[in-house]
Steps between C-alpha positions, in 0.01 A plus 500: 500500500627847417572714802564826312302534177655841425844340458355259245354796315851640457665204325205338326471762218875475437471122484219520246687761290815289508306194394341686207840633392654152514211353295531778242877449472458124465238544227724746317789250513274221369380724215857593407594132493198421279595786266856371475379148416268637231780712350721191490228296331439772241872522431515123449209515254660786305832319483327184379307693234811679377700179488221331303495788250878493471510125443219521243677784318824303497317203351374722218851645455375855548792568729741472208330803345538721808750781490702542822342842551157329506596300807445647845707371787381572851752472775639693793802604294511852365667387176383232255686168485823501302373277218212739429729802505739327256216401268368857495846637426544257210166600346553872559 
């Protein structure tokens, strides 16, 4: 039995607020994890689609008709790979 109800009134609102904050933070973390999984799945699908297109194009020998300047290389490097630079210099 509570002997001093006023003391309970002092910490109970803080307890409830802390609980709500913890639930909100946990839900935010779950949502971020779900978003990351979805982004990964979408990336996998895009990679698979692009690889399928590339393989199909190679089968039809369309790649032989591409000029090096028609090819886009995406990487973290600020300069294109050496073989592309050499090919462009030879054509230019």
